[in-house]
C-alpha positions in Angstrom: -134.6 -18.0 41.3 -131.0 -17.8 40.3 -128.0 -19.0 42.0 -124.7 -17.7 40.5 -121.2 -18.4 41.4 -118.3 -16.5 40.1 -114.5 -16.0 40.6 -112.4 -13.2 40.2 -112.0 -13.9 36.3 -115.7 -14.9 35.1 -118.9 -16.3 36.3 -118.4 -20.2 36.8 -121.9 -21.5 37.3 -125.6 -20.4 37.1 -128.5 -22.6 38.5 -132.2 -21.9 38.3 -134.7 -22.9 40.6 -137.9 -24.5 39.3 -141.0 -22.6 39.9 -142.2 -23.3 43.5 -139.0 -24.6 44.8 -137.0 -23.3 47.6 -133.4 -23.4 48.7 -133.1 -26.1 51.0 -129.8 -28.2 52.2 -130.2 -30.6 49.5 -130.4 -28.2 46.8 -127.2 -26.6 48.2 -125.4 -29.8 48.4 -126.3 -30.8 44.9 -125.4 -27.2 43.6 -122.1 -27.4 45.7 -121.1 -30.8 44.4 -121.7 -29.3 40.7 -119.7 -26.2 41.3 -116.8 -28.3 42.6 -116.7 -30.4 39.6 -116.8 -27.6 37.1 -114.2 -25.7 39.1 -111.8 -28.7 38.9 -112.0 -28.9 35.4 -111.9 -25.0 34.6 -109.7 -23.8 37.5 -107.5 -27.2 38.6 -105.4 -24.7 40.7 -108.4 -24.0 42.9 -109.6 -27.7 43.0 -108.0 -28.5 46.6 -109.4 -25.7 48.3 -110.8 -22.0 48.0 -112.8 -19.7 50.3 -116.5 -19.4 49.7 -118.5 -16.3 50.5 -122.0 -17.0 51.1 -124.8 -15.5 53.3 -125.8 -17.4 56.5 -129.3 -18.2 55.5 -130.7 -21.9 57.2 -129.9 -23.8 54.1 -126.2 -22.7 54.3 -125.8 -23.5 58.2 -127.5 -26.8 58.6 -125.0 -29.7 59.8 -125.2 -31.5 56.5 -124.4 -28.6 54.2 -121.6 -27.5 56.7 -120.2 -31.1 56.5 -120.3 -30.8 52.8 -118.3 -27.8 53.0 -115.7 -29.7 55.0 -115.9 -32.7 52.7 -115.2 -30.4 49.7 -112.3 -28.7 51.6 -113.9 -25.1 51.1 -113.9 -22.4 53.6 -117.4 -20.8 54.1 -116.8 -17.1 54.7 -120.3 -15.4 55.8 -121.4 -12.2 54.4 -122.5 -9.5 56.4 -125.0 -8.3 53.9 
């Protein structure tokens, strides 16, 4: 499975799950932290805060993932698809 982050200009991060691995809150937090570091380096104007659209699967809505969104100062926007 492939997780892709992009902005209006380009793909900013691609991450691949190992065979048999599932998306769990720890994976989400690790990936979000990587994206934050990359975003801060590539798009410093977006380092402070930006909206993040995602789907509302369980791993995105657990308390520790939601708390991590807040720690990163990101605003999650839930997709309706």
